[in-house]
N, C-alpha and C positions, 0 to 999 in steps of 0.2 A: 375450422382452422383459418387463421388470417393469411390472406394472400394479397400482397400489395399490387396494385395495378402499375403499369408503366408510367402513367401520369403522376400517380402518388409518389413513386420512387424519384422521379425527376423533381417534383416540388420539394420533397423532403431534403434531397441532396442540395438543391440550390439554396435552401434556407440555411443548411449547415455551413455551406461555403461562406455565406454572409456572416455568420456567427464567428467562424474561424478567422475572418479578416480583422477582428477586433483584438489588438495586442494587450490582452488583460493580464499583464505581468504583475502579480501582487508583490513580488520581491523588490521591485524597483519603483520608488515613489514618483519617478518621472512619468510613470504610466497610470497615475491615480485616476485621471479623467477617463481613460479607456477602461479601467477596471469597473468604474461606476457605470460607464456606458454598457458594458456587458451585463451588469445587473439589471439595467433597464430593459435590455434586449430580452433577457430571460422572462422578466415580468410581462412584457408584451407578448411573448410566445405563449405563456401560460394563459393569458387573456384570450388570445386567438383560439387556443385549444379548447376552451370552455371551462377553465377553472374559475373559482370565485374567491372572494375575500383576499384578493391579491395585495400583498404589502411588500414594500422594499424597506426592511427594518434596519435602521442605523445601528452600528456597533461602535466600539472604540476604534475599530479598524474599518474594513470594508463591509458593506451591508449584506444581510441575508434575505433572500427572496422567499416569500411564503405564499402559497396558494392552496386551495382545497376544492373538493367537490364532495359534499356530503349528501348522499342520495337517500339513506335510511339509517337512523341511529341503531337499528337492530342488526345491521350487517357489519361484517368485519371492516377494519380500517387499515389501509396500507400507507405507510409513510415512506416517501421516496426521498433519498438523500443524494446529492451530487455537488459538484463545484464548478464554477465558471471561470476561476482563475487558472493561469497556466504558468509553467516554468519559463525562465528566460531562455531565449533561443541560442545563446552562445554555445560554442564558437560559430559565428555566422559563416565563416569561410568554408565550413564543412557541409553546409546545406547545398543540395543540388539545385534548389529553387528557393526563393525568399520564404522565410518561415511563416509570414502572415499574408502570403499570396497563394492560397490553396490551388493545387493542381491535381488532376487525376492521372495516374500512371499505372500500367500493368506491371506486375512482378511475377516471378515463378510461383510464389505462395499465393498471390492475389491475381490470377489470370483475368478475373472480371473487373479488375481495377481497384486501386486504393487511393484515398485522398491524403495527400502529403501536406502537412501544416502543423505548426505547434498547437497542441491541444486536440488534435484530431482523434486520438484515442484516450488521452488522459487530460481532461475528462469530458470535454465538450461533446465529442461524438457519442460517447456512451451515455452521458446524462441526457442529451437531446433525444436519444432513442425513447426514453421514458415519456417525454413530453409528446412526441409524435405517436407513440402507442396509445397514450391517453386520448389524444385528439381523434385517433382512429376509432377507439371504443366509443367516444362521445358521438361521433358522426354516424356510427353504425348501430347505435343503441345496444352496445355490448358491455357497458360498464356494469360489473356485477357486485361491486362493493364501494365503500368510501375510499377516497384517496387524498393524501396531503403531500405537499411538496415543500422541502426545505433545501434550498440551493445556496451554498455559501461562496465567498470569494477570497478565502484565506487558507485553503487546504494546503497549498504549496508552500506556505510559510508557517505551518504548524497549527492552524485553526485556533489561534490564541483566544478568540472571543466566542467560540462556538459553545463551550461549556456553560458560560454565563447565560447565553441565549437559551439553551435547552433548559437550564434550571428555571429561568424566569418565565418560560413559556411551556412548562411541563404539562399543564392541563390542555393547552391548545394543541400540543404535539401528541396527545394520548392516542395510542394506536395498538394494533395487534401484532404487527410485524414491520420491520424496517427493510426496505428493498434498496440495494446499492449495486451499481455497475461501475466499479473502479478497479476491477481485477481482470484476469484473463482466463483462457481455457487452453486445453492441450493443443488442439488443431481444429481446422474447419470441418474435418471429417470425424473427429472424436471430441465431443464437448466434455467439459468437466465443470464441477461446481466447487468453489472454494469453501471449505467447511471449517478451516482454522487459520489463524494468524498467530505468529509468534510475538511475544512481547519484547521489550527492549530496555536494557539498562546501560546507559552510556557514560563512561567515566574517563577522566584524565588524571594522569599521575605525573609527579615531578620528584625526582631523586636528586638531592643536592649533597655535594661533598665539600670540597674546599671553598673558601670565600671568593675565589677568582680562578680563572684558568691558569694551570701550572705547566711549567716546562716538563715534558715527559721524561727527559733525561735526568734532570735534577731531582724530580719527585717520584718517578715511576718505580713501583714496587714498595713504596713507603706509605702511600696514602690510597684511600679508596678511589677508584675511577667510577664515577656515577653511571657511565654507559655500561661498563662491565657489570656493575652491580644490578642495574635495571634489567639487563638481558638475562642475568642469572635468576632474578626474581620472577620475570615473566615465564622463564622456562619451568619454574616450579609450579605454575598455575595449572599445568596439565601433566598427567603421568604418561607412562610408555604405552598405555592403551588409549590415549587421547581422551581420558576422562578428566573432568575438571576437579581439582583438588581442594577447592575452597570448602571448609567445613560447613555442613548444613545446606550446601548448594542444591542437592538433589532431594532434600527431605520432603518437599511438597510436590515434586514432579508427578503428574498424572500419567500413568502408563496407558497407552492406547490399546483398547481391547483387540483380540485376535480377529474378530469379525471385521472391524474397520481396517485393520492392517491388511487383511486379505483383499478387501475391496480396493484399497489404495494400490495394492500390488498388481491389480489387473490393468492399471493404466500403462499404456505403452511407454517403454523407456529403454533406449539403446545405450548401454554403458560405453561401448566403444565410440559411438558417435558423440556422446557427452564428453569423453576424455579428449577426443580429437578437436572438438569445438573450442576448447580453451587451451589447446596445445600443451597437454600434460603427458607424462609417461605413465602415470598411475594415479589412482585415487588415494585419499587420505581421510581418516576420520575415526570416530568412536567405534571400537570393536563391538560386534554383535548386532549391527544395524546396516541396512542397505543404504546406498547413496541417497535414494529418494527419502528414506526415513531420517537420515542424518540432517538433511536440509529442510525438514518440515516438522517432525514430531519430537526431535531431541533438542535440548538446550545447547548453546555453543558459547565459546569465548574466543574472540579474535582481536589481535592488535591491528588497529586501523591506521596507525601512523606512529613513527618513532623518530626522534631527532635529538641532537646535542653535539657539542664540539664543533670541529671545523669540517665543512663540507664543500668548500670552494675549490677552485682550480689549484693544482699543485699540492705541495705538502706543507703542513704546519703541525709540528710535533707538540701537541698540548694534551694535558689531562683536563677535560672540561669541568667547569664548576657544577654543571647540572645536566641532567638528561630527562627527556619527557616522552610520554607515550599516551596515545588515545586508545581506549579499549572498550569494545562493545560486547555485551552478552545478550544473545537472543534467548528468549524465555518461552516456556511452554505452560499449559494450563496449571493453575494454582500457584505458580511462582509470582510473587509480588515484586515489582521492579524496584521499589524503594527498599524493601527488605534485602533483596539480592545486592543492591548497592552498598548497604550497610555491612553485609557479610563480606563483600569484596574488600571494602576499606579496612575492616578489622583484620582480615587475613593478610592483606598486603602490608600493613604496618607491622604485623607480627613476624613476617619473614624477612624484614629488613635488618641488616646488621647495624650495630651501633655506630659504625663509621660513617653513616649517611643520615640525612634527614629526609622524611617522606611527606609529601603533600598529596592529598587525594581530593579531586573535585568531581562532584556529580553534575553532569550536564542536563540530561533529560531522560525520559523513559516512557513506557506505556505498558499496559497489561496485555497478556495473551488473550486469545478469544477462540471459542469453538461453537459451531452450530451442530448439534448432534444430528446424525442422519435419520433418526426417528422423529425429528421435529417436523411438524406439518408444513412449515415454511420450506424446509429442504425438500420434502416430498412433493410439494406443489411445483417447485422449480424443476425437480427431477422429471416429473411427468411432462412439463412444458418443453424441456429440451428434447426429451425422447420423441415427442410429437413432431417437432419442427425439423430436427436433424435426422430422425429415423433410426437412431442408435441410442442406447442407454448412456447417460453421462456418468462419469466416475467422480466420486468425492475426492477432493484433493486439498491437502493441507499446504498452505503457502508459507514459505520461509520468512517472508517479510512481515512488517508491522504496520497496522493502521490504528493508531491509538484512539481515534474517535469511535471506533466500533465497540470496544468494551465500555467506553464512556457512555454511549447510548444505552446499553443494557443496564449499567449501574444507575442511571438517572431515570430512564423510562420503564425499566423492568421488562423489556421485550428483546427477543432475538433479532439479529440481522441476517438476511439472506444475501449472499454475495454472488450475483448473477453477472459475471464478467463475460464479455464477448471479444476482448482483445487477444492478441497473440504475443508470445515472448519476442517475436521478431519485429514488433511494431515500433521499436526504438523510442519508447516514451522517455522523456527527459533528455533525449539525445538529438543530434542533428538528424534530419530526414524522418522525423516522427510521422507515422501514417496509420490509417485505419481502413481495413478492407471494406469495400462497398457490400460485399457478401455479408460481412459481420454486422455492419450497420443495419441493413435491411432484415437480417435474420433476428437481430435483437428486437426490432420493432414487431416482428411477427411472433416472437416467443413470449414477450412480456404480457400481452393480453391473456395468454393461456395460464400464466402464473396467477393472474387475478381470478379467473374462473375456477382454477383448481383449488386455490386457497379458500375461496368462498365455499366450495363444495366440501372440502375437508374440515372446515370450521363448524359445520352443522352437527 
């Protein structure tokens, strides 16, 4: 089993601190030089670790860094994916310390210390675990299979150029499993492995009535009010059991088998604590499922924003000309996001009264994803976590979406294993993002075991 020495821990942490100082904000073109600097930093780190064939590959956006170590063509190959770009740090005034000046602080959850900086957990810290684990395996002659690295710089802005890169380099990226650390786990005492991600279909709707805003006294009761109509239409999208009413919506939904539901149910979950953490009086959701299941293995429909009419200070008595809403649907396996978008549009138009006009815009989406727990990649990760944490990890379906994961399977034909080491409390995308030192080092110690387990299970 891997046990890092004190000097190795100090070296790895100091390197991560230098990496986190680079403000590689892909969403802001003012930081283009720094994003490219981060790409070069990753390439240099891979070189130092012992990788070969290292390339900084240009794209229409920011480059993708590639490297590999092929020790035997007869051995399995692991493809490591990660990203070096980060979210903007705004709002800056809510940070306790500057976002790109990393500091180590202790917290109740991280008594051994955590590194506070933008990108600490998402995804520089987690991605860098893989480079350091690879370096450790190279230095200790413990690399049991081939490895390839594909590290991009546009994940935080939608990975627009990744699909083209993967398609163009399909042969070069050929592998047996894809390994990703861009998710989390339950706690430092109870690890978990993300086995599923929900898909997403994101829509915008506009309901238009009169050709201008009207006086609500002169016209009220005589013409359709687009806000009234829109809210009535939205209310019709779910029934009194919180089931979505769009015809055909559930036709292809895959029901999770009882074995996996039982395994998922073993994960610690305190409903009272959950309710208190978001200051609610009670829970709400589709009947027949637990809270954990509702937010992971069941599809949803939510209004993400709604607007129209007068919302300024004081009163203005108008019937608005138009009302708008943004609506997202989280999807589960076998639901195709484009098909769901079409079903939504057809139904939404069908329930609109003739007194208004309806416009539906499809913004974006992504497919759901599942790694079965009988997959050897999952089994290799399960054994690795059990060895380093001393307890069995739980399989956990994540309610969020990572569209690139199903994309990889579609193009490369292999499953991804999501070995996350972050925690929900790490404030990713928020001020004071951080990553526990325990988690950083535990990831470096666990990843080499995945390699050896996967090699053994592949025989």
